[in-house]
C-alpha positions as CSV (number, residue, x, y, z in Angstrom):
1,X,-25.6,21.8,14.1
2,X,-27.2,18.4,14.1
3,X,-26.7,18.0,10.4
4,X,-23.0,18.9,10.7
5,X,-22.5,16.3,13.4
6,X,-24.3,13.7,11.2
7,X,-22.2,14.5,8.2
8,X,-18.9,14.3,10.2
9,X,-20.1,11.0,11.7
10,X,-21.0,9.6,8.3
11,X,-17.6,10.6,6.9
12,X,-15.8,9.0,9.8
13,X,-17.7,5.7,9.2
14,X,-17.1,5.8,5.5
15,X,-13.4,6.4,6.1
16,X,-13.3,3.3,8.4
17,X,-15.0,1.2,5.7
18,X,-12.6,2.4,3.0
19,X,-9.6,1.6,5.2
20,X,-10.6,-2.1,5.6
21,X,-8.2,-4.5,4.1
22,X,-9.5,-5.9,0.7
23,X,-8.6,-9.5,1.7
24,X,-10.8,-9.5,4.9
25,X,-13.3,-12.3,4.8
26,X,-13.6,-16.1,4.6
27,X,-12.2,-17.8,1.5
28,X,-12.8,-21.5,0.4
29,X,-10.5,-23.4,-1.9
30,X,-12.1,-24.3,-5.3
31,X,-10.3,-27.6,-6.0
32,X,-11.7,-27.7,-9.6
33,X,-10.0,-24.5,-10.5
34,X,-6.7,-25.1,-8.5
35,X,-3.9,-26.3,-10.8
36,X,-0.3,-27.5,-9.9
37,X,2.7,-28.0,-12.1
38,X,4.6,-29.8,-9.3
39,X,3.4,-31.5,-6.2
40,X,-0.2,-31.9,-5.0
41,X,-2.6,-29.1,-3.9
42,X,-4.5,-29.2,-0.6
43,X,-7.6,-31.5,-0.6
44,X,-9.5,-28.7,1.1
45,X,-8.7,-25.4,2.7
46,X,-10.4,-22.4,4.3
47,X,-8.7,-19.0,4.7
48,X,-10.0,-16.4,7.2
49,X,-8.7,-12.8,7.2
50,X,-9.9,-10.5,10.0
51,X,-8.7,-7.0,10.8
52,X,-8.4,-5.6,14.3
53,X,-6.5,-2.6,15.5
54,X,-4.0,-2.2,12.7
55,X,-3.4,-6.0,12.6
56,X,-4.5,-8.5,10.0
57,X,-5.2,-12.0,11.5
58,X,-4.8,-14.8,9.0
59,X,-5.9,-18.3,9.7
60,X,-5.5,-21.1,7.1
61,X,-7.0,-24.5,8.0
62,X,-7.4,-27.5,5.8
63,X,-6.4,-31.0,4.7
64,X,-3.4,-31.9,2.6
65,X,-3.7,-34.2,-0.4
66,X,-2.8,-37.2,1.8
67,X,-5.3,-36.4,4.5
68,X,-3.1,-34.5,7.1
69,X,-4.4,-31.5,8.9
70,X,-2.7,-28.2,7.9
71,X,-2.9,-25.0,10.0
72,X,-1.2,-21.7,9.7
73,X,-2.3,-18.9,12.0
74,X,-0.5,-15.6,12.4
75,X,-1.0,-11.8,12.7
76,X,0.8,-9.1,10.7
77,X,0.5,-5.3,10.6
78,X,-2.0,-4.3,7.9
79,X,0.8,-2.4,6.2
80,X,2.9,-5.6,5.9
81,X,6.0,-6.8,7.6
82,X,7.1,-9.5,10.0
83,X,4.3,-11.7,11.3
84,X,3.7,-12.9,14.8
85,X,3.2,-16.7,14.6
86,X,0.4,-18.2,16.6
87,X,0.5,-21.7,15.0
88,X,2.6,-22.7,12.0
89,X,5.1,-25.4,10.9
90,X,7.2,-22.4,9.7
91,X,9.4,-20.4,12.2
92,X,9.2,-17.1,10.2
93,X,6.5,-15.4,8.1
94,X,6.6,-12.0,6.5
95,X,4.1,-10.2,4.2
96,X,4.7,-7.5,1.6
97,X,1.7,-5.6,0.2
98,X,2.4,-4.9,-3.4
99,X,-0.9,-3.2,-4.0
100,X,-4.4,-3.1,-2.5
101,X,-5.3,-6.3,-4.3
102,X,-1.9,-8.1,-4.2
103,X,0.5,-9.3,-1.6
104,X,3.4,-11.6,-1.2
105,X,3.9,-13.9,1.8
106,X,7.2,-15.6,2.5
107,X,7.5,-18.6,4.9
108,X,10.9,-19.4,6.4
109,X,12.6,-22.2,8.3
110,X,15.9,-21.7,10.1
111,X,16.1,-18.1,8.6
112,X,15.8,-19.3,5.0
113,X,12.7,-18.6,2.8
114,X,11.4,-22.0,1.7
115,X,7.9,-21.2,0.4
116,X,6.2,-18.2,-1.2
117,X,2.6,-17.3,-1.7
118,X,1.7,-14.5,-4.1
119,X,-2.0,-13.5,-3.6
120,X,-4.1,-11.6,-6.1
121,X,-7.8,-10.6,-5.8
122,X,-10.0,-10.5,-8.8
123,X,-11.4,-7.1,-9.9
124,X,-14.8,-7.9,-8.3
125,X,-13.2,-9.1,-5.1
126,X,-14.9,-12.5,-5.2
127,X,-12.0,-14.7,-6.2
128,X,-8.5,-14.9,-4.9
129,X,-5.7,-16.7,-6.7
130,X,-2.6,-17.6,-4.8
131,X,0.5,-18.7,-6.7
132,X,2.6,-21.0,-4.4
133,X,6.1,-22.2,-4.9
134,X,8.7,-23.9,-2.7
135,X,8.4,-26.5,0.1
136,X,5.0,-26.7,1.7
137,X,4.5,-27.3,5.4
138,X,5.3,-31.1,4.9
139,X,8.5,-30.4,3.0
140,X,7.0,-31.4,-0.3
141,X,8.1,-29.3,-3.4
142,X,5.1,-27.5,-4.9
143,X,4.5,-25.1,-7.8
144,X,1.0,-24.1,-8.6
145,X,-2.0,-21.8,-8.2
146,X,-4.7,-22.2,-5.5
147,X,-8.1,-20.6,-6.4
148,X,-10.3,-19.4,-3.5
149,X,-13.9,-18.0,-3.6
150,X,-15.2,-15.6,-1.0
151,X,-17.9,-17.0,1.2
């Protein structure tokens, strides 16, 4: 009986680990690998993804190319959908999960999508590339790829 309980408990724990969002963790911008066609990339940026009770908490903090502080903080259901904004220069954010290792985030102002971020994890889960396009939080037109490394 004890071994049956142990096996069931082990399976429950393994299931919880497998259910964890693949983006969870802390990610630091690698400026040397970040490339832009239009506009300027952030000078520095740290992304933090945490999962709690079916919600994904996403915090982006950093410094723009001209030294201004940039913060985006929101929660979204792990399955994707409309985000609850905690702090952001945007008035609407939504997330669409396209696969376990890819997602698209849309940022809106006055009901219109003005900025998109398409995130993709590497096969080993240690690198995240985010293709960004549109008007950043300061209204500057950007088109490029930010590369982040898991900390």
